[in-house]
PDB file of N, H, CA, C and O in Angstrom:
ATOM      1  N   MET A   1     -71.704  35.991 -75.346  1.00  0.00           N
ATOM      2  CA  MET A   1     -72.349  35.022 -74.346  1.00  0.00           C
ATOM      3  C   MET A   1     -71.258  34.427 -73.707  1.00  0.00           C
ATOM      4  O   MET A   1     -71.122  34.401 -72.484  1.00  0.00           O
ATOM      5  N   ILE A   2     -70.341  33.862 -74.660  1.00  0.00           N
ATOM      6  H   ILE A   2     -70.451  33.883 -75.654  1.00  0.00           H
ATOM      7  CA  ILE A   2     -68.858  33.043 -73.847  1.00  0.00           C
ATOM      8  C   ILE A   2     -68.145  34.253 -73.107  1.00  0.00           C
ATOM      9  O   ILE A   2     -67.783  34.039 -71.950  1.00  0.00           O
ATOM     10  N   GLN A   3     -67.958  35.241 -73.543  1.00  0.00           N
ATOM     11  H   GLN A   3     -68.253  35.415 -74.483  1.00  0.00           H
ATOM     12  CA  GLN A   3     -67.336  36.447 -72.890  1.00  0.00           C
ATOM     13  C   GLN A   3     -68.082  36.162 -71.194  1.00  0.00           C
ATOM     14  O   GLN A   3     -67.581  35.590 -70.226  1.00  0.00           O
ATOM     15  N   LYS A   4     -69.186  36.694 -71.317  1.00  0.00           N
ATOM     16  H   LYS A   4     -69.593  37.158 -72.104  1.00  0.00           H
ATOM     17  CA  LYS A   4     -69.903  36.784 -70.065  1.00  0.00           C
ATOM     18  C   LYS A   4     -69.706  35.637 -69.243  1.00  0.00           C
ATOM     19  O   LYS A   4     -69.483  35.730 -68.036  1.00  0.00           O
ATOM     20  N   ARG A   5     -69.800  34.273 -70.023  1.00  0.00           N
ATOM     21  H   ARG A   5     -69.981  34.197 -71.004  1.00  0.00           H
ATOM     22  CA  ARG A   5     -69.543  33.022 -69.349  1.00  0.00           C
ATOM     23  C   ARG A   5     -68.169  33.118 -68.512  1.00  0.00           C
ATOM     24  O   ARG A   5     -67.894  32.980 -67.320  1.00  0.00           O
ATOM     25  N   LEU A   6     -67.600  33.346 -69.408  1.00  0.00           N
ATOM     26  H   LEU A   6     -67.823  33.458 -70.376  1.00  0.00           H
ATOM     27  CA  LEU A   6     -65.677  33.070 -68.902  1.00  0.00           C
ATOM     28  C   LEU A   6     -65.226  34.075 -68.204  1.00  0.00           C
ATOM     29  O   LEU A   6     -64.221  33.874 -67.522  1.00  0.00           O
ATOM     30  N   GLN A   7     -66.018  35.755 -68.200  1.00  0.00           N
ATOM     31  H   GLN A   7     -66.834  35.919 -68.754  1.00  0.00           H
ATOM     32  CA  GLN A   7     -65.988  36.189 -66.635  1.00  0.00           C
ATOM     33  C   GLN A   7     -66.493  35.801 -65.762  1.00  0.00           C
ATOM     34  O   GLN A   7     -65.798  35.690 -64.752  1.00  0.00           O
ATOM     35  N   ASN A   8     -67.864  35.419 -65.686  1.00  0.00           N
ATOM     36  H   ASN A   8     -68.429  35.510 -66.506  1.00  0.00           H
ATOM     37  CA  ASN A   8     -68.329  34.745 -64.159  1.00  0.00           C
ATOM     38  C   ASN A   8     -67.503  33.409 -63.898  1.00  0.00           C
ATOM     39  O   ASN A   8     -67.412  33.159 -62.696  1.00  0.00           O
ATOM     40  N   ILE A   9     -67.056  32.752 -64.499  1.00  0.00           N
ATOM     41  H   ILE A   9     -67.130  32.954 -65.475  1.00  0.00           H
ATOM     42  CA  ILE A   9     -65.935  31.692 -63.712  1.00  0.00           C
ATOM     43  C   ILE A   9     -64.691  32.256 -63.384  1.00  0.00           C
ATOM     44  O   ILE A   9     -64.109  32.018 -62.326  1.00  0.00           O
ATOM     45  N   LEU A  10     -64.272  32.996 -64.265  1.00  0.00           N
ATOM     46  H   LEU A  10     -64.745  33.189 -65.125  1.00  0.00           H
ATOM     47  CA  LEU A  10     -62.984  33.767 -63.669  1.00  0.00           C
ATOM     48  C   LEU A  10     -63.267  34.533 -62.254  1.00  0.00           C
ATOM     49  O   LEU A  10     -62.412  34.392 -61.380  1.00  0.00           O
ATOM     50  N   SER A  11     -64.473  35.375 -61.962  1.00  0.00           N
ATOM     51  H   SER A  11     -65.168  35.489 -62.672  1.00  0.00           H
ATOM     52  CA  SER A  11     -64.722  35.843 -60.983  1.00  0.00           C
ATOM     53  C   SER A  11     -64.974  35.012 -59.838  1.00  0.00           C
ATOM     54  O   SER A  11     -64.613  35.369 -58.716  1.00  0.00           O
ATOM     55  N   LYS A  12     -65.766  33.569 -60.118  1.00  0.00           N
ATOM     56  H   LYS A  12     -66.059  33.279 -61.029  1.00  0.00           H
ATOM     57  CA  LYS A  12     -66.101  32.813 -58.841  1.00  0.00           C
ATOM     58  C   LYS A  12     -64.454  32.161 -58.719  1.00  0.00           C
ATOM     59  O   LYS A  12     -64.332  31.642 -57.610  1.00  0.00           O
ATOM     60  N   GLU A  13     -63.477  32.074 -59.349  1.00  0.00           N
ATOM     61  H   GLU A  13     -63.575  32.496 -60.251  1.00  0.00           H
ATOM     62  CA  GLU A  13     -62.354  31.954 -58.972  1.00  0.00           C
ATOM     63  C   GLU A  13     -61.194  33.224 -58.292  1.00  0.00           C
ATOM     64  O   GLU A  13     -60.032  33.082 -57.912  1.00  0.00           O
ATOM     65  N   GLY A  14     -61.861  34.164 -58.328  1.00  0.00           N
ATOM     66  H   GLY A  14     -62.805  34.279 -58.637  1.00  0.00           H
ATOM     67  CA  GLY A  14     -60.908  35.196 -57.746  1.00  0.00           C
ATOM     68  C   GLY A  14     -60.279  36.082 -58.489  1.00  0.00           C
ATOM     69  O   GLY A  14     -59.623  37.055 -58.119  1.00  0.00           O
ATOM     70  N   VAL A  15     -60.547  35.636 -59.750  1.00  0.00           N
ATOM     71  H   VAL A  15     -61.080  34.845 -60.050  1.00  0.00           H
ATOM     72  CA  VAL A  15     -59.517  36.419 -60.868  1.00  0.00           C
ATOM     73  C   VAL A  15     -60.480  37.792 -61.116  1.00  0.00           C
ATOM     74  O   VAL A  15     -61.686  37.620 -61.297  1.00  0.00           O
ATOM     75  N   GLU A  16     -59.956  39.056 -61.118  1.00  0.00           N
ATOM     76  H   GLU A  16     -58.977  39.196 -60.971  1.00  0.00           H
ATOM     77  CA  GLU A  16     -60.641  40.250 -61.405  1.00  0.00           C
ATOM     78  C   GLU A  16     -59.892  40.928 -62.615  1.00  0.00           C
ATOM     79  O   GLU A  16     -58.671  40.848 -62.757  1.00  0.00           O
ATOM     80  N   ARG A  17     -60.778  41.639 -63.524  1.00  0.00           N
ATOM     81  H   ARG A  17     -61.769  41.703 -63.409  1.00  0.00           H
ATOM     82  CA  ARG A  17     -60.287  42.544 -64.400  1.00  0.00           C
ATOM     83  C   ARG A  17     -59.866  44.044 -63.718  1.00  0.00           C
ATOM     84  O   ARG A  17     -60.559  44.794 -63.031  1.00  0.00           O
ATOM     85  N   ILE A  18     -58.604  44.174 -64.128  1.00  0.00           N
ATOM     86  H   ILE A  18     -58.041  43.564 -64.686  1.00  0.00           H
ATOM     87  CA  ILE A  18     -57.521  45.361 -63.598  1.00  0.00           C
ATOM     88  C   ILE A  18     -58.454  46.776 -64.586  1.00  0.00           C
ATOM     89  O   ILE A  18     -58.529  46.829 -65.813  1.00  0.00           O
ATOM     90  N   PRO A  19     -59.009  47.697 -63.677  1.00  0.00           N
ATOM     91  CA  PRO A  19     -59.465  49.260 -64.562  1.00  0.00           C
ATOM     92  C   PRO A  19     -58.578  49.583 -65.293  1.00  0.00           C
ATOM     93  O   PRO A  19     -57.436  49.705 -64.848  1.00  0.00           O
ATOM     94  N   GLY A  20     -58.841  49.783 -66.465  1.00  0.00           N
ATOM     95  H   GLY A  20     -59.768  49.684 -66.826  1.00  0.00           H
ATOM     96  CA  GLY A  20     -57.802  50.340 -67.230  1.00  0.00           C
ATOM     97  C   GLY A  20     -58.502  51.504 -67.868  1.00  0.00           C
ATOM     98  O   GLY A  20     -59.110  52.210 -67.062  1.00  0.00           O
ATOM     99  N   ALA A  21     -58.579  51.998 -69.569  1.00  0.00           N
ATOM    100  H   ALA A  21     -58.086  51.425 -70.223  1.00  0.00           H
ATOM    101  CA  ALA A  21     -59.104  53.358 -69.855  1.00  0.00           C
ATOM    102  C   ALA A  21     -60.445  54.110 -68.847  1.00  0.00           C
ATOM    103  O   ALA A  21     -61.543  53.709 -68.462  1.00  0.00           O
ATOM    104  N   GLY A  22     -59.746  55.250 -68.708  1.00  0.00           N
ATOM    105  H   GLY A  22     -58.854  55.576 -69.020  1.00  0.00           H
ATOM    106  CA  GLY A  22     -60.551  56.144 -67.872  1.00  0.00           C
ATOM    107  C   GLY A  22     -60.344  55.797 -66.649  1.00  0.00           C
ATOM    108  O   GLY A  22     -61.161  56.296 -65.875  1.00  0.00           O
ATOM    109  N   SER A  23     -59.431  55.018 -66.094  1.00  0.00           N
ATOM    110  H   SER A  23     -58.768  54.612 -66.722  1.00  0.00           H
ATOM    111  CA  SER A  23     -59.088  55.191 -64.715  1.00  0.00           C
ATOM    112  C   SER A  23     -57.998  55.923 -64.356  1.00  0.00           C
ATOM    113  O   SER A  23     -57.166  56.285 -65.188  1.00  0.00           O
ATOM    114  N   MET A  24     -57.908  56.231 -62.945  1.00  0.00           N
ATOM    115  H   MET A  24     -58.584  55.937 -62.270  1.00  0.00           H
ATOM    116  CA  MET A  24     -56.471  56.891 -62.646  1.00  0.00           C
ATOM    117  C   MET A  24     -55.251  55.863 -62.568  1.00  0.00           C
ATOM    118  O   MET A  24     -55.350  54.852 -61.872  1.00  0.00           O
ATOM    119  N   PHE A  25     -54.165  56.132 -63.258  1.00  0.00           N
ATOM    120  H   PHE A  25     -54.084  56.953 -63.823  1.00  0.00           H
ATOM    121  CA  PHE A  25     -53.006  55.364 -63.379  1.00  0.00           C
ATOM    122  C   PHE A  25     -52.546  54.993 -61.864  1.00  0.00           C
ATOM    123  O   PHE A  25     -52.318  55.859 -61.019  1.00  0.00           O
ATOM    124  N   ASP A  26     -52.458  53.857 -61.673  1.00  0.00           N
ATOM    125  H   ASP A  26     -52.643  53.154 -62.359  1.00  0.00           H
ATOM    126  CA  ASP A  26     -51.768  52.993 -60.013  1.00  0.00           C
ATOM    127  C   ASP A  26     -50.846  52.116 -60.717  1.00  0.00           C
ATOM    128  O   ASP A  26     -51.148  51.226 -61.512  1.00  0.00           O
ATOM    129  N   PRO A  27     -49.640  52.484 -60.320  1.00  0.00           N
ATOM    130  CA  PRO A  27     -48.373  51.969 -60.497  1.00  0.00           C
ATOM    131  C   PRO A  27     -48.449  50.351 -60.020  1.00  0.00           C
ATOM    132  O   PRO A  27     -47.758  49.555 -60.656  1.00  0.00           O
ATOM    133  N   ASP A  28     -49.061  49.989 -59.201  1.00  0.00           N
ATOM    134  H   ASP A  28     -49.622  50.635 -58.685  1.00  0.00           H
ATOM    135  CA  ASP A  28     -49.029  48.739 -58.450  1.00  0.00           C
ATOM    136  C   ASP A  28     -49.890  47.912 -59.371  1.00  0.00           C
ATOM    137  O   ASP A  28     -49.624  46.711 -59.395  1.00  0.00           O
ATOM    138  N   TYR A  29     -51.006  48.400 -60.235  1.00  0.00           N
ATOM    139  H   TYR A  29     -51.222  49.376 -60.216  1.00  0.00           H
ATOM    140  CA  TYR A  29     -51.506  47.539 -61.388  1.00  0.00           C
ATOM    141  C   TYR A  29     -51.214  47.780 -62.766  1.00  0.00           C
ATOM    142  O   TYR A  29     -51.263  46.864 -63.587  1.00  0.00           O
ATOM    143  N   HIS A  30     -50.898  49.015 -63.090  1.00  0.00           N
ATOM    144  H   HIS A  30     -50.859  49.759 -62.423  1.00  0.00           H
ATOM    145  CA  HIS A  30     -50.498  49.479 -64.393  1.00  0.00           C
ATOM    146  C   HIS A  30     -48.934  49.369 -64.851  1.00  0.00           C
ATOM    147  O   HIS A  30     -48.005  49.266 -64.050  1.00  0.00           O
ATOM    148  N   GLU A  31     -48.802  49.406 -66.191  1.00  0.00           N
ATOM    149  H   GLU A  31     -49.557  49.489 -66.841  1.00  0.00           H
ATOM    150  CA  GLU A  31     -47.282  49.905 -66.485  1.00  0.00           C
ATOM    151  C   GLU A  31     -47.536  50.461 -67.766  1.00  0.00           C
ATOM    152  O   GLU A  31     -48.130  49.923 -68.699  1.00  0.00           O
ATOM    153  N   ALA A  32     -46.918  51.834 -67.710  1.00  0.00           N
ATOM    154  H   ALA A  32     -46.436  52.271 -66.951  1.00  0.00           H
ATOM    155  CA  ALA A  32     -46.859  52.811 -68.483  1.00  0.00           C
ATOM    156  C   ALA A  32     -45.808  52.409 -69.546  1.00  0.00           C
ATOM    157  O   ALA A  32     -44.674  52.034 -69.248  1.00  0.00           O
ATOM    158  N   ALA A  33     -46.307  52.523 -70.895  1.00  0.00           N
ATOM    159  H   ALA A  33     -47.228  52.827 -71.138  1.00  0.00           H
ATOM    160  CA  ALA A  33     -45.642  51.940 -72.033  1.00  0.00           C
ATOM    161  C   ALA A  33     -44.707  53.521 -72.450  1.00  0.00           C
ATOM    162  O   ALA A  33     -43.504  53.669 -72.666  1.00  0.00           O
ATOM    163  N   LEU A  34     -45.946  54.628 -72.441  1.00  0.00           N
ATOM    164  H   LEU A  34     -46.924  54.507 -72.266  1.00  0.00           H
ATOM    165  CA  LEU A  34     -45.366  56.160 -72.657  1.00  0.00           C
ATOM    166  C   LEU A  34     -46.275  57.081 -72.187  1.00  0.00           C
ATOM    167  O   LEU A  34     -47.349  56.671 -71.748  1.00  0.00           O
ATOM    168  N   ARG A  35     -46.057  58.093 -72.204  1.00  0.00           N
ATOM    169  H   ARG A  35     -45.184  58.426 -72.561  1.00  0.00           H
ATOM    170  CA  ARG A  35     -47.378  59.350 -71.831  1.00  0.00           C
ATOM    171  C   ARG A  35     -47.644  59.769 -73.276  1.00  0.00           C
ATOM    172  O   ARG A  35     -46.916  59.558 -74.247  1.00  0.00           O
ATOM    173  N   VAL A  36     -48.887  60.438 -73.240  1.00  0.00           N
ATOM    174  H   VAL A  36     -49.478  60.609 -72.451  1.00  0.00           H
ATOM    175  CA  VAL A  36     -49.304  61.106 -74.423  1.00  0.00           C
ATOM    176  C   VAL A  36     -50.132  62.336 -73.933  1.00  0.00           C
ATOM    177  O   VAL A  36     -50.661  62.480 -72.831  1.00  0.00           O
ATOM    178  N   VAL A  37     -50.127  63.272 -75.100  1.00  0.00           N
ATOM    179  H   VAL A  37     -49.698  63.155 -75.996  1.00  0.00           H
ATOM    180  CA  VAL A  37     -50.666  64.203 -74.594  1.00  0.00           C
ATOM    181  C   VAL A  37     -52.665  64.296 -74.986  1.00  0.00           C
ATOM    182  O   VAL A  37     -53.111  64.139 -76.123  1.00  0.00           O
ATOM    183  N   SER A  38     -53.334  64.509 -74.042  1.00  0.00           N
ATOM    184  H   SER A  38     -52.972  64.637 -73.118  1.00  0.00           H
ATOM    185  CA  SER A  38     -54.864  64.203 -73.820  1.00  0.00           C
ATOM    186  C   SER A  38     -55.406  64.982 -73.205  1.00  0.00           C
ATOM    187  O   SER A  38     -54.894  65.572 -72.253  1.00  0.00           O
ATOM    188  N   ASP A  39     -56.799  65.184 -73.707  1.00  0.00           N
ATOM    189  H   ASP A  39     -57.214  64.705 -74.480  1.00  0.00           H
ATOM    190  CA  ASP A  39     -57.871  66.094 -72.879  1.00  0.00           C
ATOM    191  C   ASP A  39     -58.047  65.460 -71.450  1.00  0.00           C
ATOM    192  O   ASP A  39     -58.413  66.285 -70.613  1.00  0.00           O
ATOM    193  N   GLU A  40     -57.895  64.364 -71.052  1.00  0.00           N
ATOM    194  H   GLU A  40     -57.598  63.694 -71.732  1.00  0.00           H
ATOM    195  CA  GLU A  40     -57.998  63.667 -69.955  1.00  0.00           C
ATOM    196  C   GLU A  40     -57.116  64.516 -68.936  1.00  0.00           C
ATOM    197  O   GLU A  40     -56.200  65.257 -69.292  1.00  0.00           O
ATOM    198  N   GLU A  41     -57.554  64.286 -67.499  1.00  0.00           N
ATOM    199  H   GLU A  41     -58.298  63.684 -67.209  1.00  0.00           H
ATOM    200  CA  GLU A  41     -56.989  64.834 -66.294  1.00  0.00           C
ATOM    201  C   GLU A  41     -55.558  63.984 -66.224  1.00  0.00           C
ATOM    202  O   GLU A  41     -55.439  62.763 -66.327  1.00  0.00           O
ATOM    203  N   GLU A  42     -54.847  64.649 -66.085  1.00  0.00           N
ATOM    204  H   GLU A  42     -54.944  65.641 -66.002  1.00  0.00           H
ATOM    205  CA  GLU A  42     -53.217  64.135 -65.607  1.00  0.00           C
ATOM    206  C   GLU A  42     -53.094  62.612 -65.044  1.00  0.00           C
ATOM    207  O   GLU A  42     -53.304  62.403 -63.849  1.00  0.00           O
ATOM    208  N   GLY A  43     -52.806  61.731 -65.782  1.00  0.00           N
ATOM    209  H   GLY A  43     -52.636  61.901 -66.753  1.00  0.00           H
ATOM    210  CA  GLY A  43     -52.689  60.755 -64.519  1.00  0.00           C
ATOM    211  C   GLY A  43     -53.846  59.369 -65.232  1.00  0.00           C
ATOM    212  O   GLY A  43     -53.879  58.225 -64.779  1.00  0.00           O
ATOM    213  N   THR A  44     -54.565  59.802 -66.229  1.00  0.00           N
ATOM    214  H   THR A  44     -54.538  60.732 -66.597  1.00  0.00           H
ATOM    215  CA  THR A  44     -55.582  59.121 -66.452  1.00  0.00           C
ATOM    216  C   THR A  44     -55.192  58.094 -67.365  1.00  0.00           C
ATOM    217  O   THR A  44     -54.272  58.542 -68.050  1.00  0.00           O
ATOM    218  N   VAL A  45     -55.504  56.785 -67.725  1.00  0.00           N
ATOM    219  H   VAL A  45     -56.251  56.421 -67.169  1.00  0.00           H
ATOM    220  CA  VAL A  45     -55.109  55.677 -68.356  1.00  0.00           C
ATOM    221  C   VAL A  45     -55.836  56.103 -69.633  1.00  0.00           C
ATOM    222  O   VAL A  45     -57.033  56.328 -69.454  1.00  0.00           O
ATOM    223  N   VAL A  46     -55.412  56.255 -70.807  1.00  0.00           N
ATOM    224  H   VAL A  46     -54.440  56.073 -70.953  1.00  0.00           H
ATOM    225  CA  VAL A  46     -56.314  56.149 -72.048  1.00  0.00           C
ATOM    226  C   VAL A  46     -56.551  55.250 -73.121  1.00  0.00           C
ATOM    227  O   VAL A  46     -57.460  55.152 -73.945  1.00  0.00           O
ATOM    228  N   GLU A  47     -55.198  54.434 -72.841  1.00  0.00           N
ATOM    229  H   GLU A  47     -54.460  54.513 -72.171  1.00  0.00           H
ATOM    230  CA  GLU A  47     -55.228  53.045 -73.998  1.00  0.00           C
ATOM    231  C   GLU A  47     -54.964  52.223 -72.637  1.00  0.00           C
ATOM    232  O   GLU A  47     -54.492  52.635 -71.577  1.00  0.00           O
ATOM    233  N   GLU A  48     -55.509  50.657 -73.065  1.00  0.00           N
ATOM    234  H   GLU A  48     -55.892  50.322 -73.926  1.00  0.00           H
ATOM    235  CA  GLU A  48     -55.106  49.754 -72.414  1.00  0.00           C
ATOM    236  C   GLU A  48     -54.612  48.238 -73.234  1.00  0.00           C
ATOM    237  O   GLU A  48     -54.765  47.956 -74.423  1.00  0.00           O
ATOM    238  N   SER A  49     -54.174  47.668 -72.477  1.00  0.00           N
ATOM    239  H   SER A  49     -54.050  47.898 -71.511  1.00  0.00           H
ATOM    240  CA  SER A  49     -54.283  45.944 -72.863  1.00  0.00           C
ATOM    241  C   SER A  49     -54.889  45.276 -71.640  1.00  0.00           C
ATOM    242  O   SER A  49     -54.588  45.592 -70.488  1.00  0.00           O
ATOM    243  N   ALA A  50     -55.769  44.324 -71.972  1.00  0.00           N
ATOM    244  H   ALA A  50     -56.013  44.068 -72.907  1.00  0.00           H
ATOM    245  CA  ALA A  50     -56.624  43.662 -70.897  1.00  0.00           C
ATOM    246  C   ALA A  50     -55.448  43.414 -69.719  1.00  0.00           C
ATOM    247  O   ALA A  50     -54.294  43.007 -69.858  1.00  0.00           O
ATOM    248  N   GLY A  51     -56.195  43.822 -68.477  1.00  0.00           N
ATOM    249  H   GLY A  51     -57.132  44.152 -68.364  1.00  0.00           H
ATOM    250  CA  GLY A  51     -55.095  43.142 -67.477  1.00  0.00           C
ATOM    251  C   GLY A  51     -56.270  42.304 -66.587  1.00  0.00           C
ATOM    252  O   GLY A  51     -57.491  42.414 -66.693  1.00  0.00           O
ATOM    253  N   TRP A  52     -55.473  41.404 -65.648  1.00  0.00           N
ATOM    254  H   TRP A  52     -54.481  41.314 -65.561  1.00  0.00           H
ATOM    255  CA  TRP A  52     -56.083  40.608 -65.020  1.00  0.00           C
ATOM    256  C   TRP A  52     -55.435  40.612 -63.336  1.00  0.00           C
ATOM    257  O   TRP A  52     -54.262  40.945 -63.168  1.00  0.00           O
ATOM    258  N   LEU A  53     -56.163  40.281 -62.348  1.00  0.00           N
ATOM    259  H   LEU A  53     -57.116  40.010 -62.484  1.00  0.00           H
ATOM    260  CA  LEU A  53     -55.554  40.125 -60.936  1.00  0.00           C
ATOM    261  C   LEU A  53     -56.246  38.998 -60.675  1.00  0.00           C
ATOM    262  O   LEU A  53     -57.362  38.696 -61.099  1.00  0.00           O
ATOM    263  N   TYR A  54     -55.300  38.190 -59.721  1.00  0.00           N
ATOM    264  H   TYR A  54     -54.394  38.435 -59.377  1.00  0.00           H
ATOM    265  CA  TYR A  54     -55.751  37.012 -59.138  1.00  0.00           C
ATOM    266  C   TYR A  54     -56.064  37.579 -57.575  1.00  0.00           C
ATOM    267  O   TYR A  54     -55.101  37.890 -56.875  1.00  0.00           O
ATOM    268  N   VAL A  55     -57.205  37.681 -57.141  1.00  0.00           N
ATOM    269  H   VAL A  55     -57.987  37.428 -57.710  1.00  0.00           H
ATOM    270  CA  VAL A  55     -57.360  37.670 -55.578  1.00  0.00           C
ATOM    271  C   VAL A  55     -57.505  36.665 -54.647  1.00  0.00           C
ATOM    272  O   VAL A  55     -58.570  36.092 -54.414  1.00  0.00           O
ATOM    273  N   GLU A  56     -56.147  36.381 -53.960  1.00  0.00           N
ATOM    274  H   GLU A  56     -55.283  36.847 -54.149  1.00  0.00           H
ATOM    275  CA  GLU A  56     -56.418  35.275 -53.049  1.00  0.00           C
ATOM    276  C   GLU A  56     -57.622  35.256 -52.247  1.00  0.00           C
ATOM    277  O   GLU A  56     -58.094  36.367 -52.008  1.00  0.00           O
ATOM    278  N   ARG A  57     -58.257  34.199 -51.751  1.00  0.00           N
ATOM    279  H   ARG A  57     -57.873  33.296 -51.944  1.00  0.00           H
ATOM    280  CA  ARG A  57     -59.368  34.017 -50.931  1.00  0.00           C
ATOM    281  C   ARG A  57     -58.631  33.830 -49.318  1.00  0.00           C
ATOM    282  O   ARG A  57     -57.587  33.203 -49.140  1.00  0.00           O
ATOM    283  N   LYS A  58     -59.235  34.356 -48.477  1.00  0.00           N
ATOM    284  H   LYS A  58     -60.082  34.866 -48.621  1.00  0.00           H
ATOM    285  CA  LYS A  58     -58.760  34.249 -47.098  1.00  0.00           C
ATOM    286  C   LYS A  58     -59.586  32.796 -46.801  1.00  0.00           C
ATOM    287  O   LYS A  58     -60.782  32.561 -46.977  1.00  0.00           O
ATOM    288  N   GLY A  59     -58.515  31.907 -46.286  1.00  0.00           N
ATOM    289  H   GLY A  59     -57.543  32.097 -46.144  1.00  0.00           H
ATOM    290  CA  GLY A  59     -59.216  30.704 -45.826  1.00  0.00           C
ATOM    291  C   GLY A  59     -59.182  30.919 -44.426  1.00  0.00           C
ATOM    292  O   GLY A  59     -58.792  31.865 -43.741  1.00  0.00           O
ATOM    293  N   HIS A  60     -59.719  29.738 -44.143  1.00  0.00           N
ATOM    294  H   HIS A  60     -60.036  28.969 -44.699  1.00  0.00           H
ATOM    295  CA  HIS A  60     -60.417  29.753 -42.526  1.00  0.00           C
ATOM    296  C   HIS A  60     -59.118  29.905 -41.749  1.00  0.00           C
ATOM    297  O   HIS A  60     -58.044  29.570 -42.249  1.00  0.00           O
ATOM    298  N   PRO A  61     -59.241  30.525 -40.254  1.00  0.00           N
ATOM    299  CA  PRO A  61     -58.291  31.002 -39.617  1.00  0.00           C
ATOM    300  C   PRO A  61     -57.267  29.857 -39.056  1.00  0.00           C
ATOM    301  O   PRO A  61     -56.087  30.018 -38.743  1.00  0.00           O
ATOM    302  N   SER A  62     -58.043  28.655 -39.013  1.00  0.00           N
ATOM    303  H   SER A  62     -59.001  28.524 -39.266  1.00  0.00           H
ATOM    304  CA  SER A  62     -56.886  27.403 -38.680  1.00  0.00           C
ATOM    305  C   SER A  62     -56.012  26.895 -39.502  1.00  0.00           C
ATOM    306  O   SER A  62     -55.067  26.167 -39.197  1.00  0.00           O
ATOM    307  N   GLU A  63     -56.467  27.465 -41.098  1.00  0.00           N
ATOM    308  H   GLU A  63     -57.235  28.056 -41.345  1.00  0.00           H
ATOM    309  CA  GLU A  63     -55.598  26.972 -41.871  1.00  0.00           C
ATOM    310  C   GLU A  63     -54.302  27.641 -42.017  1.00  0.00           C
ATOM    311  O   GLU A  63     -53.477  27.049 -42.713  1.00  0.00           O
ATOM    312  N   HIS A  64     -53.909  28.946 -41.407  1.00  0.00           N
ATOM    313  H   HIS A  64     -54.579  29.426 -40.842  1.00  0.00           H
ATOM    314  CA  HIS A  64     -52.932  30.025 -41.521  1.00  0.00           C
ATOM    315  C   HIS A  64     -52.113  29.632 -40.217  1.00  0.00           C
ATOM    316  O   HIS A  64     -52.658  29.201 -39.201  1.00  0.00           O
ATOM    317  N   SER A  65     -50.505  29.861 -40.380  1.00  0.00           N
ATOM    318  H   SER A  65     -50.062  30.212 -41.205  1.00  0.00           H
ATOM    319  CA  SER A  65     -49.682  29.536 -39.435  1.00  0.00           C
ATOM    320  C   SER A  65     -49.142  31.138 -38.968  1.00  0.00           C
ATOM    321  O   SER A  65     -48.320  31.273 -38.062  1.00  0.00           O
TER     322      SER A  65
END
């Protein structure tokens, strides 16, 4: 229950969890510690530490220079 509430709060503030285990490796979001032999497709993340991404909200056009 607490975890769900925290995720809702973070989501409202523009913070999103980075897809991890089971997703394809993306060097823009993931950092490889090592390569392992696995039954998964080449380039698939098999283990992870939680990662989060802050997505900036776009402001009103008059706020941009």
